[in-house]
PDB file with SEQRES, HELIX, SHEET and CRYST1 records, atoms N, CA, C and O in Angstrom:
SEQRES   1 A   88  UNK UNK UNK UNK UNK UNK UNK UNK UNK UNK UNK UNK UNK          
SEQRES   2 A   88  UNK UNK UNK UNK UNK UNK UNK UNK UNK UNK UNK UNK UNK          
SEQRES   3 A   88  UNK UNK UNK UNK UNK UNK UNK UNK UNK UNK UNK UNK UNK          
SEQRES   4 A   88  UNK UNK UNK UNK UNK UNK UNK UNK UNK UNK UNK UNK UNK          
SEQRES   5 A   88  UNK UNK UNK UNK UNK UNK UNK UNK UNK UNK UNK UNK UNK          
SEQRES   6 A   88  UNK UNK UNK UNK UNK UNK UNK UNK UNK UNK UNK UNK UNK          
SEQRES   7 A   88  UNK UNK UNK UNK UNK UNK UNK UNK UNK UNK                      
HELIX    1 AA1 UNK A    2  UNK A   17  1                                  16    
HELIX    2 AA2 UNK A   59  UNK A   75  1                                  17    
SHEET    1 AA1 2 UNK A  39  UNK A  45  0                                        
SHEET    2 AA1 2 UNK A  52  UNK A  58 -1                                        
CRYST1    1.000    1.000    1.000  90.00  90.00  90.00 P 1           1          
ATOM      1  N   UNK A   1      -2.976  12.128  10.747  1.00  0.00           N  
ATOM      2  CA  UNK A   1      -2.231  11.126  11.474  1.00  0.00           C  
ATOM      3  C   UNK A   1      -1.538  10.172  10.511  1.00  0.00           C  
ATOM      4  O   UNK A   1      -0.426   9.720  10.784  1.00  0.00           O  
ATOM      5  N   UNK A   2      -2.185   9.858   9.383  1.00  0.00           N  
ATOM      6  CA  UNK A   2      -1.593   8.963   8.411  1.00  0.00           C  
ATOM      7  C   UNK A   2      -0.279   9.517   7.849  1.00  0.00           C  
ATOM      8  O   UNK A   2       0.674   8.753   7.698  1.00  0.00           O  
ATOM      9  N   UNK A   3      -0.187  10.834   7.529  1.00  0.00           N  
ATOM     10  CA  UNK A   3       1.097  11.342   7.047  1.00  0.00           C  
ATOM     11  C   UNK A   3       2.213  11.185   8.079  1.00  0.00           C  
ATOM     12  O   UNK A   3       3.367  10.957   7.717  1.00  0.00           O  
ATOM     13  N   UNK A   4       1.875  11.305   9.347  1.00  0.00           N  
ATOM     14  CA  UNK A   4       2.883  11.144  10.391  1.00  0.00           C  
ATOM     15  C   UNK A   4       3.397   9.714  10.417  1.00  0.00           C  
ATOM     16  O   UNK A   4       4.604   9.492  10.520  1.00  0.00           O  
ATOM     17  N   UNK A   5       2.499   8.744  10.325  1.00  0.00           N  
ATOM     18  CA  UNK A   5       2.899   7.337  10.308  1.00  0.00           C  
ATOM     19  C   UNK A   5       3.746   7.054   9.075  1.00  0.00           C  
ATOM     20  O   UNK A   5       4.749   6.344   9.159  1.00  0.00           O  
ATOM     21  N   UNK A   6       3.351   7.602   7.936  1.00  0.00           N  
ATOM     22  CA  UNK A   6       4.107   7.388   6.711  1.00  0.00           C  
ATOM     23  C   UNK A   6       5.498   8.000   6.829  1.00  0.00           C  
ATOM     24  O   UNK A   6       6.475   7.393   6.391  1.00  0.00           O  
ATOM     25  N   UNK A   7       5.603   9.193   7.414  1.00  0.00           N  
ATOM     26  CA  UNK A   7       6.895   9.843   7.565  1.00  0.00           C  
ATOM     27  C   UNK A   7       7.814   9.032   8.474  1.00  0.00           C  
ATOM     28  O   UNK A   7       9.011   8.920   8.210  1.00  0.00           O  
ATOM     29  N   UNK A   8       7.261   8.473   9.531  1.00  0.00           N  
ATOM     30  CA  UNK A   8       8.068   7.656  10.440  1.00  0.00           C  
ATOM     31  C   UNK A   8       8.536   6.389   9.728  1.00  0.00           C  
ATOM     32  O   UNK A   8       9.695   5.993   9.853  1.00  0.00           O  
ATOM     33  N   UNK A   9       7.636   5.759   8.986  1.00  0.00           N  
ATOM     34  CA  UNK A   9       8.010   4.540   8.258  1.00  0.00           C  
ATOM     35  C   UNK A   9       9.058   4.843   7.193  1.00  0.00           C  
ATOM     36  O   UNK A   9       9.981   4.055   6.991  1.00  0.00           O  
ATOM     37  N   UNK A  10       8.922   5.973   6.516  1.00  0.00           N  
ATOM     38  CA  UNK A  10       9.881   6.351   5.494  1.00  0.00           C  
ATOM     39  C   UNK A  10      11.243   6.634   6.109  1.00  0.00           C  
ATOM     40  O   UNK A  10      12.266   6.232   5.556  1.00  0.00           O  
ATOM     41  N   UNK A  11      11.268   7.318   7.242  1.00  0.00           N  
ATOM     42  CA  UNK A  11      12.534   7.609   7.918  1.00  0.00           C  
ATOM     43  C   UNK A  11      13.212   6.322   8.375  1.00  0.00           C  
ATOM     44  O   UNK A  11      14.432   6.191   8.283  1.00  0.00           O  
ATOM     45  N   UNK A  12      12.430   5.383   8.862  1.00  0.00           N  
ATOM     46  CA  UNK A  12      12.987   4.103   9.300  1.00  0.00           C  
ATOM     47  C   UNK A  12      13.542   3.330   8.114  1.00  0.00           C  
ATOM     48  O   UNK A  12      14.597   2.703   8.217  1.00  0.00           O  
ATOM     49  N   UNK A  13      12.840   3.370   6.992  1.00  0.00           N  
ATOM     50  CA  UNK A  13      13.308   2.665   5.801  1.00  0.00           C  
ATOM     51  C   UNK A  13      14.597   3.282   5.269  1.00  0.00           C  
ATOM     52  O   UNK A  13      15.498   2.563   4.835  1.00  0.00           O  
ATOM     53  N   UNK A  14      14.688   4.601   5.301  1.00  0.00           N  
ATOM     54  CA  UNK A  14      15.903   5.268   4.846  1.00  0.00           C  
ATOM     55  C   UNK A  14      17.066   4.959   5.773  1.00  0.00           C  
ATOM     56  O   UNK A  14      18.195   4.785   5.313  1.00  0.00           O  
ATOM     57  N   UNK A  15      16.807   4.890   7.067  1.00  0.00           N  
ATOM     58  CA  UNK A  15      17.869   4.593   8.017  1.00  0.00           C  
ATOM     59  C   UNK A  15      18.400   3.178   7.818  1.00  0.00           C  
ATOM     60  O   UNK A  15      19.595   2.935   7.986  1.00  0.00           O  
ATOM     61  N   UNK A  16      17.528   2.252   7.464  1.00  0.00           N  
ATOM     62  CA  UNK A  16      17.940   0.874   7.243  1.00  0.00           C  
ATOM     63  C   UNK A  16      18.686   0.720   5.930  1.00  0.00           C  
ATOM     64  O   UNK A  16      19.603  -0.095   5.834  1.00  0.00           O  
ATOM     65  N   UNK A  17      18.309   1.490   4.920  1.00  0.00           N  
ATOM     66  CA  UNK A  17      18.929   1.323   3.611  1.00  0.00           C  
ATOM     67  C   UNK A  17      20.205   2.143   3.444  1.00  0.00           C  
ATOM     68  O   UNK A  17      20.941   1.933   2.480  1.00  0.00           O  
ATOM     69  N   UNK A  18      20.484   3.068   4.358  1.00  0.00           N  
ATOM     70  CA  UNK A  18      21.696   3.884   4.253  1.00  0.00           C  
ATOM     71  C   UNK A  18      22.915   3.016   4.537  1.00  0.00           C  
ATOM     72  O   UNK A  18      22.934   2.288   5.530  1.00  0.00           O  
ATOM     73  N   UNK A  19      23.946   3.081   3.669  1.00  0.00           N  
ATOM     74  CA  UNK A  19      25.133   2.256   3.906  1.00  0.00           C  
ATOM     75  C   UNK A  19      25.924   2.763   5.104  1.00  0.00           C  
ATOM     76  O   UNK A  19      25.985   3.964   5.370  1.00  0.00           O  
ATOM     77  N   UNK A  20      26.519   1.833   5.811  1.00  0.00           N  
ATOM     78  CA  UNK A  20      27.354   2.213   6.947  1.00  0.00           C  
ATOM     79  C   UNK A  20      28.709   2.646   6.420  1.00  0.00           C  
ATOM     80  O   UNK A  20      29.063   2.263   5.305  1.00  0.00           O  
ATOM     81  N   UNK A  21      29.493   3.432   7.167  1.00  0.00           N  
ATOM     82  CA  UNK A  21      30.783   3.902   6.675  1.00  0.00           C  
ATOM     83  C   UNK A  21      31.754   2.761   6.355  1.00  0.00           C  
ATOM     84  O   UNK A  21      32.579   2.906   5.453  1.00  0.00           O  
ATOM     85  N   UNK A  22      31.680   1.638   7.062  1.00  0.00           N  
ATOM     86  CA  UNK A  22      32.586   0.525   6.822  1.00  0.00           C  
ATOM     87  C   UNK A  22      32.169  -0.288   5.603  1.00  0.00           C  
ATOM     88  O   UNK A  22      32.925  -1.146   5.147  1.00  0.00           O  
ATOM     89  N   UNK A  23      30.988  -0.034   5.074  1.00  0.00           N  
ATOM     90  CA  UNK A  23      30.458  -0.820   3.969  1.00  0.00           C  
ATOM     91  C   UNK A  23      30.298   0.082   2.740  1.00  0.00           C  
ATOM     92  O   UNK A  23      29.522   1.037   2.788  1.00  0.00           O  
ATOM     93  N   UNK A  24      31.004  -0.193   1.650  1.00  0.00           N  
ATOM     94  CA  UNK A  24      30.863   0.655   0.458  1.00  0.00           C  
ATOM     95  C   UNK A  24      29.486   0.478  -0.176  1.00  0.00           C  
ATOM     96  O   UNK A  24      28.911  -0.608  -0.109  1.00  0.00           O  
ATOM     97  N   UNK A  25      28.948   1.542  -0.794  1.00  0.00           N  
ATOM     98  CA  UNK A  25      27.638   1.408  -1.440  1.00  0.00           C  
ATOM     99  C   UNK A  25      27.696   0.419  -2.591  1.00  0.00           C  
ATOM    100  O   UNK A  25      28.687   0.348  -3.319  1.00  0.00           O  
ATOM    101  N   UNK A  26      26.623  -0.342  -2.745  1.00  0.00           N  
ATOM    102  CA  UNK A  26      26.538  -1.314  -3.823  1.00  0.00           C  
ATOM    103  C   UNK A  26      27.244  -2.625  -3.535  1.00  0.00           C  
ATOM    104  O   UNK A  26      27.435  -3.429  -4.447  1.00  0.00           O  
ATOM    105  N   UNK A  27      27.634  -2.859  -2.299  1.00  0.00           N  
ATOM    106  CA  UNK A  27      28.306  -4.115  -1.982  1.00  0.00           C  
ATOM    107  C   UNK A  27      27.301  -5.255  -1.952  1.00  0.00           C  
ATOM    108  O   UNK A  27      26.093  -5.032  -1.877  1.00  0.00           O  
ATOM    109  N   UNK A  28      27.809  -6.469  -2.012  1.00  0.00           N  
ATOM    110  CA  UNK A  28      26.949  -7.651  -2.059  1.00  0.00           C  
ATOM    111  C   UNK A  28      26.265  -7.915  -0.729  1.00  0.00           C  
ATOM    112  O   UNK A  28      25.339  -8.724  -0.671  1.00  0.00           O  
ATOM    113  N   UNK A  29      26.692  -7.255   0.344  1.00  0.00           N  
ATOM    114  CA  UNK A  29      26.122  -7.498   1.662  1.00  0.00           C  
ATOM    115  C   UNK A  29      24.759  -6.816   1.832  1.00  0.00           C  
ATOM    116  O   UNK A  29      24.039  -7.125   2.782  1.00  0.00           O  
ATOM    117  N   UNK A  30      24.392  -5.897   0.932  1.00  0.00           N  
ATOM    118  CA  UNK A  30      23.108  -5.222   1.059  1.00  0.00           C  
ATOM    119  C   UNK A  30      21.974  -6.170   0.685  1.00  0.00           C  
ATOM    120  O   UNK A  30      22.079  -6.963  -0.251  1.00  0.00           O  
ATOM    121  N   UNK A  31      20.901  -6.064   1.439  1.00  0.00           N  
ATOM    122  CA  UNK A  31      19.732  -6.919   1.220  1.00  0.00           C  
ATOM    123  C   UNK A  31      18.908  -6.357   0.054  1.00  0.00           C  
ATOM    124  O   UNK A  31      18.566  -5.175   0.069  1.00  0.00           O  
ATOM    125  N   UNK A  32      18.583  -7.172  -0.952  1.00  0.00           N  
ATOM    126  CA  UNK A  32      17.768  -6.668  -2.057  1.00  0.00           C  
ATOM    127  C   UNK A  32      16.334  -6.422  -1.588  1.00  0.00           C  
ATOM    128  O   UNK A  32      15.838  -7.102  -0.691  1.00  0.00           O  
ATOM    129  N   UNK A  33      15.683  -5.448  -2.204  1.00  0.00           N  
ATOM    130  CA  UNK A  33      14.300  -5.116  -1.848  1.00  0.00           C  
ATOM    131  C   UNK A  33      13.383  -6.175  -2.428  1.00  0.00           C  
ATOM    132  O   UNK A  33      13.424  -6.464  -3.623  1.00  0.00           O  
ATOM    133  N   UNK A  34      12.560  -6.747  -1.573  1.00  0.00           N  
ATOM    134  CA  UNK A  34      11.581  -7.750  -2.000  1.00  0.00           C  
ATOM    135  C   UNK A  34      10.430  -7.032  -2.710  1.00  0.00           C  
ATOM    136  O   UNK A  34      10.106  -5.899  -2.354  1.00  0.00           O  
ATOM    137  N   UNK A  35       9.810  -7.666  -3.700  1.00  0.00           N  
ATOM    138  CA  UNK A  35       8.700  -7.017  -4.410  1.00  0.00           C  
ATOM    139  C   UNK A  35       7.560  -6.610  -3.475  1.00  0.00           C  
ATOM    140  O   UNK A  35       6.915  -5.589  -3.714  1.00  0.00           O  
ATOM    141  N   UNK A  36       7.298  -7.375  -2.428  1.00  0.00           N  
ATOM    142  CA  UNK A  36       6.211  -7.032  -1.501  1.00  0.00           C  
ATOM    143  C   UNK A  36       6.581  -5.853  -0.607  1.00  0.00           C  
ATOM    144  O   UNK A  36       5.696  -5.194  -0.063  1.00  0.00           O  
ATOM    145  N   UNK A  37       7.880  -5.576  -0.448  1.00  0.00           N  
ATOM    146  CA  UNK A  37       8.329  -4.472   0.405  1.00  0.00           C  
ATOM    147  C   UNK A  37       8.508  -3.180  -0.373  1.00  0.00           C  
ATOM    148  O   UNK A  37       8.708  -2.128   0.234  1.00  0.00           O  
ATOM    149  N   UNK A  38       8.442  -3.229  -1.691  1.00  0.00           N  
ATOM    150  CA  UNK A  38       8.646  -2.054  -2.514  1.00  0.00           C  
ATOM    151  C   UNK A  38       7.496  -1.071  -2.303  1.00  0.00           C  
ATOM    152  O   UNK A  38       6.331  -1.466  -2.301  1.00  0.00           O  
ATOM    153  N   UNK A  39       7.825   0.205  -2.127  1.00  0.00           N  
ATOM    154  CA  UNK A  39       6.808   1.234  -1.917  1.00  0.00           C  
ATOM    155  C   UNK A  39       6.239   1.635  -3.273  1.00  0.00           C  
ATOM    156  O   UNK A  39       6.976   1.951  -4.207  1.00  0.00           O  
ATOM    157  N   UNK A  40       4.916   1.614  -3.359  1.00  0.00           N  
ATOM    158  CA  UNK A  40       4.205   1.961  -4.587  1.00  0.00           C  
ATOM    159  C   UNK A  40       3.335   3.169  -4.289  1.00  0.00           C  
ATOM    160  O   UNK A  40       2.589   3.180  -3.310  1.00  0.00           O  
ATOM    161  N   UNK A  41       3.432   4.192  -5.140  1.00  0.00           N  
ATOM    162  CA  UNK A  41       2.633   5.407  -4.961  1.00  0.00           C  
ATOM    163  C   UNK A  41       1.528   5.445  -6.011  1.00  0.00           C  
ATOM    164  O   UNK A  41       1.752   5.139  -7.182  1.00  0.00           O  
ATOM    165  N   UNK A  42       0.345   5.822  -5.574  1.00  0.00           N  
ATOM    166  CA  UNK A  42      -0.814   5.929  -6.465  1.00  0.00           C  
ATOM    167  C   UNK A  42      -1.528   7.248  -6.189  1.00  0.00           C  
ATOM    168  O   UNK A  42      -1.486   7.774  -5.077  1.00  0.00           O  
ATOM    169  N   UNK A  43      -2.182   7.767  -7.221  1.00  0.00           N  
ATOM    170  CA  UNK A  43      -2.987   8.973  -7.071  1.00  0.00           C  
ATOM    171  C   UNK A  43      -4.416   8.564  -6.762  1.00  0.00           C  
ATOM    172  O   UNK A  43      -4.987   7.713  -7.443  1.00  0.00           O  
ATOM    173  N   UNK A  44      -4.992   9.174  -5.731  1.00  0.00           N  
ATOM    174  CA  UNK A  44      -6.374   8.887  -5.360  1.00  0.00           C  
ATOM    175  C   UNK A  44      -7.151  10.188  -5.379  1.00  0.00           C  
ATOM    176  O   UNK A  44      -6.666  11.223  -4.922  1.00  0.00           O  
ATOM    177  N   UNK A  45      -8.363  10.126  -5.912  1.00  0.00           N  
ATOM    178  CA  UNK A  45      -9.190  11.322  -5.969  1.00  0.00           C  
ATOM    179  C   UNK A  45      -9.744  11.647  -4.592  1.00  0.00           C  
ATOM    180  O   UNK A  45      -9.956  10.762  -3.762  1.00  0.00           O  
ATOM    181  N   UNK A  46      -9.971  12.924  -4.370  1.00  0.00           N  
ATOM    182  CA  UNK A  46     -10.539  13.404  -3.109  1.00  0.00           C  
ATOM    183  C   UNK A  46     -12.000  13.739  -3.381  1.00  0.00           C  
ATOM    184  O   UNK A  46     -12.303  14.474  -4.320  1.00  0.00           O  
ATOM    185  N   UNK A  47     -12.893  13.211  -2.577  1.00  0.00           N  
ATOM    186  CA  UNK A  47     -14.324  13.445  -2.764  1.00  0.00           C  
ATOM    187  C   UNK A  47     -14.631  14.937  -2.688  1.00  0.00           C  
ATOM    188  O   UNK A  47     -14.144  15.635  -1.799  1.00  0.00           O  
ATOM    189  N   UNK A  48     -15.439  15.417  -3.626  1.00  0.00           N  
ATOM    190  CA  UNK A  48     -15.880  16.796  -3.616  1.00  0.00           C  
ATOM    191  C   UNK A  48     -14.954  17.757  -4.342  1.00  0.00           C  
ATOM    192  O   UNK A  48     -15.255  18.947  -4.432  1.00  0.00           O  
ATOM    193  N   UNK A  49     -13.832  17.268  -4.861  1.00  0.00           N  
ATOM    194  CA  UNK A  49     -12.917  18.136  -5.602  1.00  0.00           C  
ATOM    195  C   UNK A  49     -12.431  17.410  -6.846  1.00  0.00           C  
ATOM    196  O   UNK A  49     -12.682  16.219  -7.031  1.00  0.00           O  
ATOM    197  N   UNK A  50     -11.734  18.151  -7.690  1.00  0.00           N  
ATOM    198  CA  UNK A  50     -11.099  17.527  -8.841  1.00  0.00           C  
ATOM    199  C   UNK A  50      -9.634  17.226  -8.551  1.00  0.00           C  
ATOM    200  O   UNK A  50      -8.917  16.714  -9.411  1.00  0.00           O  
ATOM    201  N   UNK A  51      -9.198  17.543  -7.349  1.00  0.00           N  
ATOM    202  CA  UNK A  51      -7.805  17.317  -6.974  1.00  0.00           C  
ATOM    203  C   UNK A  51      -7.574  15.856  -6.613  1.00  0.00           C  
ATOM    204  O   UNK A  51      -8.497  15.116  -6.274  1.00  0.00           O  
ATOM    205  N   UNK A  52      -6.328  15.479  -6.698  1.00  0.00           N  
ATOM    206  CA  UNK A  52      -5.932  14.131  -6.297  1.00  0.00           C  
ATOM    207  C   UNK A  52      -4.825  14.241  -5.260  1.00  0.00           C  
ATOM    208  O   UNK A  52      -4.123  15.249  -5.184  1.00  0.00           O  
ATOM    209  N   UNK A  53      -4.681  13.200  -4.473  1.00  0.00           N  
ATOM    210  CA  UNK A  53      -3.573  13.148  -3.527  1.00  0.00           C  
ATOM    211  C   UNK A  53      -2.762  11.895  -3.822  1.00  0.00           C  
ATOM    212  O   UNK A  53      -3.283  10.893  -4.311  1.00  0.00           O  
ATOM    213  N   UNK A  54      -1.498  11.978  -3.519  1.00  0.00           N  
ATOM    214  CA  UNK A  54      -0.591  10.857  -3.778  1.00  0.00           C  
ATOM    215  C   UNK A  54      -0.452  10.052  -2.494  1.00  0.00           C  
ATOM    216  O   UNK A  54      -0.091  10.591  -1.447  1.00  0.00           O  
ATOM    217  N   UNK A  55      -0.741   8.761  -2.583  1.00  0.00           N  
ATOM    218  CA  UNK A  55      -0.672   7.865  -1.434  1.00  0.00           C  
ATOM    219  C   UNK A  55       0.389   6.810  -1.733  1.00  0.00           C  
ATOM    220  O   UNK A  55       0.334   6.138  -2.762  1.00  0.00           O  
ATOM    221  N   UNK A  56       1.354   6.670  -0.825  1.00  0.00           N  
ATOM    222  CA  UNK A  56       2.434   5.704  -0.992  1.00  0.00           C  
ATOM    223  C   UNK A  56       2.366   4.672   0.141  1.00  0.00           C  
ATOM    224  O   UNK A  56       2.286   5.019   1.319  1.00  0.00           O  
ATOM    225  N   UNK A  57       2.400   3.400  -0.253  1.00  0.00           N  
ATOM    226  CA  UNK A  57       2.349   2.302   0.714  1.00  0.00           C  
ATOM    227  C   UNK A  57       3.177   1.150   0.162  1.00  0.00           C  
ATOM    228  O   UNK A  57       3.418   1.080  -1.043  1.00  0.00           O  
ATOM    229  N   UNK A  58       3.615   0.244   1.037  1.00  0.00           N  
ATOM    230  CA  UNK A  58       4.281  -0.963   0.533  1.00  0.00           C  
ATOM    231  C   UNK A  58       3.300  -1.800  -0.288  1.00  0.00           C  
ATOM    232  O   UNK A  58       2.100  -1.813  -0.016  1.00  0.00           O  
ATOM    233  N   UNK A  59       3.825  -2.492  -1.288  1.00  0.00           N  
ATOM    234  CA  UNK A  59       2.969  -3.298  -2.154  1.00  0.00           C  
ATOM    235  C   UNK A  59       2.148  -4.302  -1.347  1.00  0.00           C  
ATOM    236  O   UNK A  59       0.998  -4.577  -1.689  1.00  0.00           O  
ATOM    237  N   UNK A  60       2.728  -4.848  -0.283  1.00  0.00           N  
ATOM    238  CA  UNK A  60       1.998  -5.830   0.528  1.00  0.00           C  
ATOM    239  C   UNK A  60       0.757  -5.201   1.168  1.00  0.00           C  
ATOM    240  O   UNK A  60      -0.268  -5.866   1.316  1.00  0.00           O  
ATOM    241  N   UNK A  61       0.848  -3.921   1.547  1.00  0.00           N  
ATOM    242  CA  UNK A  61      -0.311  -3.253   2.150  1.00  0.00           C  
ATOM    243  C   UNK A  61      -1.381  -2.978   1.094  1.00  0.00           C  
ATOM    244  O   UNK A  61      -2.570  -3.139   1.369  1.00  0.00           O  
ATOM    245  N   UNK A  62      -0.974  -2.565  -0.113  1.00  0.00           N  
ATOM    246  CA  UNK A  62      -1.950  -2.378  -1.192  1.00  0.00           C  
ATOM    247  C   UNK A  62      -2.672  -3.696  -1.475  1.00  0.00           C  
ATOM    248  O   UNK A  62      -3.892  -3.717  -1.637  1.00  0.00           O  
ATOM    249  N   UNK A  63      -1.911  -4.803  -1.533  1.00  0.00           N  
ATOM    250  CA  UNK A  63      -2.504  -6.114  -1.805  1.00  0.00           C  
ATOM    251  C   UNK A  63      -3.465  -6.539  -0.707  1.00  0.00           C  
ATOM    252  O   UNK A  63      -4.526  -7.098  -0.987  1.00  0.00           O  
ATOM    253  N   UNK A  64      -3.092  -6.273   0.552  1.00  0.00           N  
ATOM    254  CA  UNK A  64      -3.957  -6.635   1.676  1.00  0.00           C  
ATOM    255  C   UNK A  64      -5.259  -5.837   1.643  1.00  0.00           C  
ATOM    256  O   UNK A  64      -6.330  -6.390   1.891  1.00  0.00           O  
ATOM    257  N   UNK A  65      -5.173  -4.536   1.337  1.00  0.00           N  
ATOM    258  CA  UNK A  65      -6.375  -3.712   1.258  1.00  0.00           C  
ATOM    259  C   UNK A  65      -7.271  -4.162   0.105  1.00  0.00           C  
ATOM    260  O   UNK A  65      -8.495  -4.173   0.234  1.00  0.00           O  
ATOM    261  N   UNK A  66      -6.664  -4.531  -1.016  1.00  0.00           N  
ATOM    262  CA  UNK A  66      -7.448  -5.017  -2.155  1.00  0.00           C  
ATOM    263  C   UNK A  66      -8.160  -6.319  -1.801  1.00  0.00           C  
ATOM    264  O   UNK A  66      -9.337  -6.496  -2.116  1.00  0.00           O  
ATOM    265  N   UNK A  67      -7.445  -7.226  -1.149  1.00  0.00           N  
ATOM    266  CA  UNK A  67      -8.044  -8.504  -0.756  1.00  0.00           C  
ATOM    267  C   UNK A  67      -9.195  -8.294   0.231  1.00  0.00           C  
ATOM    268  O   UNK A  67     -10.221  -8.969   0.146  1.00  0.00           O  
ATOM    269  N   UNK A  68      -9.023  -7.359   1.162  1.00  0.00           N  
ATOM    270  CA  UNK A  68     -10.081  -7.067   2.137  1.00  0.00           C  
ATOM    271  C   UNK A  68     -11.310  -6.473   1.441  1.00  0.00           C  
ATOM    272  O   UNK A  68     -12.441  -6.829   1.772  1.00  0.00           O  
ATOM    273  N   UNK A  69     -11.093  -5.574   0.484  1.00  0.00           N  
ATOM    274  CA  UNK A  69     -12.212  -4.986  -0.252  1.00  0.00           C  
ATOM    275  C   UNK A  69     -12.959  -6.058  -1.046  1.00  0.00           C  
ATOM    276  O   UNK A  69     -14.189  -6.058  -1.088  1.00  0.00           O  
ATOM    277  N   UNK A  70     -12.216  -6.967  -1.673  1.00  0.00           N  
ATOM    278  CA  UNK A  70     -12.851  -8.043  -2.409  1.00  0.00           C  
ATOM    279  C   UNK A  70     -13.651  -8.949  -1.476  1.00  0.00           C  
ATOM    280  O   UNK A  70     -14.752  -9.382  -1.818  1.00  0.00           O  
ATOM    281  N   UNK A  71     -13.094  -9.235  -0.294  1.00  0.00           N  
ATOM    282  CA  UNK A  71     -13.790 -10.087   0.666  1.00  0.00           C  
ATOM    283  C   UNK A  71     -15.090  -9.425   1.120  1.00  0.00           C  
ATOM    284  O   UNK A  71     -16.116 -10.095   1.236  1.00  0.00           O  
ATOM    285  N   UNK A  72     -15.055  -8.109   1.378  1.00  0.00           N  
ATOM    286  CA  UNK A  72     -16.254  -7.401   1.812  1.00  0.00           C  
ATOM    287  C   UNK A  72     -17.309  -7.366   0.711  1.00  0.00           C  
ATOM    288  O   UNK A  72     -18.501  -7.506   0.988  1.00  0.00           O  
ATOM    289  N   UNK A  73     -16.878  -7.181  -0.535  1.00  0.00           N  
ATOM    290  CA  UNK A  73     -17.837  -7.167  -1.635  1.00  0.00           C  
ATOM    291  C   UNK A  73     -18.494  -8.524  -1.824  1.00  0.00           C  
ATOM    292  O   UNK A  73     -19.692  -8.603  -2.096  1.00  0.00           O  
ATOM    293  N   UNK A  74     -17.729  -9.578  -1.686  1.00  0.00           N  
ATOM    294  CA  UNK A  74     -18.287 -10.922  -1.854  1.00  0.00           C  
ATOM    295  C   UNK A  74     -19.190 -11.314  -0.693  1.00  0.00           C  
ATOM    296  O   UNK A  74     -20.064 -12.166  -0.852  1.00  0.00           O  
ATOM    297  N   UNK A  75     -18.993 -10.709   0.462  1.00  0.00           N  
ATOM    298  CA  UNK A  75     -19.785 -11.045   1.641  1.00  0.00           C  
ATOM    299  C   UNK A  75     -21.143 -10.342   1.646  1.00  0.00           C  
ATOM    300  O   UNK A  75     -22.020 -10.712   2.426  1.00  0.00           O  
ATOM    301  N   UNK A  76     -21.329  -9.342   0.795  1.00  0.00           N  
ATOM    302  CA  UNK A  76     -22.606  -8.630   0.748  1.00  0.00           C  
ATOM    303  C   UNK A  76     -23.692  -9.536   0.202  1.00  0.00           C  
ATOM    304  O   UNK A  76     -23.490 -10.189  -0.822  1.00  0.00           O  
ATOM    305  N   UNK A  77     -24.833  -9.588   0.857  1.00  0.00           N  
ATOM    306  CA  UNK A  77     -25.919 -10.434   0.348  1.00  0.00           C  
ATOM    307  C   UNK A  77     -26.479  -9.870  -0.955  1.00  0.00           C  
ATOM    308  O   UNK A  77     -26.669  -8.662  -1.096  1.00  0.00           O  
ATOM    309  N   UNK A  78     -26.734 -10.754  -1.887  1.00  0.00           N  
ATOM    310  CA  UNK A  78     -27.338 -10.345  -3.152  1.00  0.00           C  
ATOM    311  C   UNK A  78     -26.353  -9.888  -4.200  1.00  0.00           C  
ATOM    312  O   UNK A  78     -26.756  -9.623  -5.332  1.00  0.00           O  
ATOM    313  N   UNK A  79     -25.072  -9.785  -3.872  1.00  0.00           N  
ATOM    314  CA  UNK A  79     -24.083  -9.349  -4.842  1.00  0.00           C  
ATOM    315  C   UNK A  79     -23.406 -10.580  -5.414  1.00  0.00           C  
ATOM    316  O   UNK A  79     -22.789 -11.359  -4.688  1.00  0.00           O  
ATOM    317  N   UNK A  80     -23.526 -10.746  -6.706  1.00  0.00           N  
ATOM    318  CA  UNK A  80     -22.881 -11.868  -7.372  1.00  0.00           C  
ATOM    319  C   UNK A  80     -23.621 -13.186  -7.236  1.00  0.00           C  
ATOM    320  O   UNK A  80     -23.134 -14.211  -7.711  1.00  0.00           O  
ATOM    321  N   UNK A  81     -24.773 -13.187  -6.607  1.00  0.00           N  
ATOM    322  CA  UNK A  81     -25.520 -14.436  -6.478  1.00  0.00           C  
ATOM    323  C   UNK A  81     -26.660 -14.442  -7.492  1.00  0.00           C  
ATOM    324  O   UNK A  81     -27.098 -13.388  -7.952  1.00  0.00           O  
ATOM    325  N   UNK A  82     -27.124 -15.607  -7.828  1.00  0.00           N  
ATOM    326  CA  UNK A  82     -28.193 -15.729  -8.821  1.00  0.00           C  
ATOM    327  C   UNK A  82     -29.579 -15.634  -8.202  1.00  0.00           C  
ATOM    328  O   UNK A  82     -30.569 -15.509  -8.922  1.00  0.00           O  
ATOM    329  N   UNK A  83     -29.664 -15.693  -6.867  1.00  0.00           N  
ATOM    330  CA  UNK A  83     -30.969 -15.635  -6.224  1.00  0.00           C  
ATOM    331  C   UNK A  83     -31.196 -14.301  -5.520  1.00  0.00           C  
ATOM    332  O   UNK A  83     -31.828 -14.255  -4.465  1.00  0.00           O  
ATOM    333  N   UNK A  84     -30.688 -13.226  -6.095  1.00  0.00           N  
ATOM    334  CA  UNK A  84     -30.880 -11.903  -5.491  1.00  0.00           C  
ATOM    335  C   UNK A  84     -32.351 -11.493  -5.587  1.00  0.00           C  
ATOM    336  O   UNK A  84     -33.031 -11.791  -6.569  1.00  0.00           O  
ATOM    337  N   UNK A  85     -32.817 -10.816  -4.566  1.00  0.00           N  
ATOM    338  CA  UNK A  85     -34.198 -10.375  -4.546  1.00  0.00           C  
ATOM    339  C   UNK A  85     -34.335  -9.093  -5.368  1.00  0.00           C  
ATOM    340  O   UNK A  85     -33.448  -8.240  -5.328  1.00  0.00           O  
ATOM    341  N   UNK A  86     -35.426  -8.946  -6.106  1.00  0.00           N  
ATOM    342  CA  UNK A  86     -35.633  -7.729  -6.885  1.00  0.00           C  
ATOM    343  C   UNK A  86     -35.760  -6.516  -5.951  1.00  0.00           C  
ATOM    344  O   UNK A  86     -36.320  -6.604  -4.858  1.00  0.00           O  
ATOM    345  N   UNK A  87     -35.235  -5.410  -6.408  1.00  0.00           N  
ATOM    346  CA  UNK A  87     -35.336  -4.186  -5.632  1.00  0.00           C  
ATOM    347  C   UNK A  87     -34.148  -3.921  -4.748  1.00  0.00           C  
ATOM    348  O   UNK A  87     -34.089  -2.882  -4.090  1.00  0.00           O  
ATOM    349  N   UNK A  88     -33.207  -4.825  -4.714  1.00  0.00           N  
ATOM    350  CA  UNK A  88     -32.026  -4.623  -3.865  1.00  0.00           C  
ATOM    351  C   UNK A  88     -30.783  -4.517  -4.695  1.00  0.00           C  
ATOM    352  O   UNK A  88     -29.691  -4.345  -4.152  1.00  0.00           O  
TER     353      UNK A  88                                                      
END                                                                             
């Protein structure tokens, strides 16, 4: 399902960035790509194999996922605290 969502998002992005016939390519009227909107591709390993898959997402989504992972790690009891109980 994720590849389908990515394909739809990619098609929409291409449709928005394609110049119209009345507008020459490279004109000043085109909106510059914001750093948070830039698509970044990364290789991620697949559990149980040595193969990797390429995952492409907007930078803002990568940042949001990283922030969420950090929040979850900090919310775990005993992680990063000085009063952790032995054995955990």
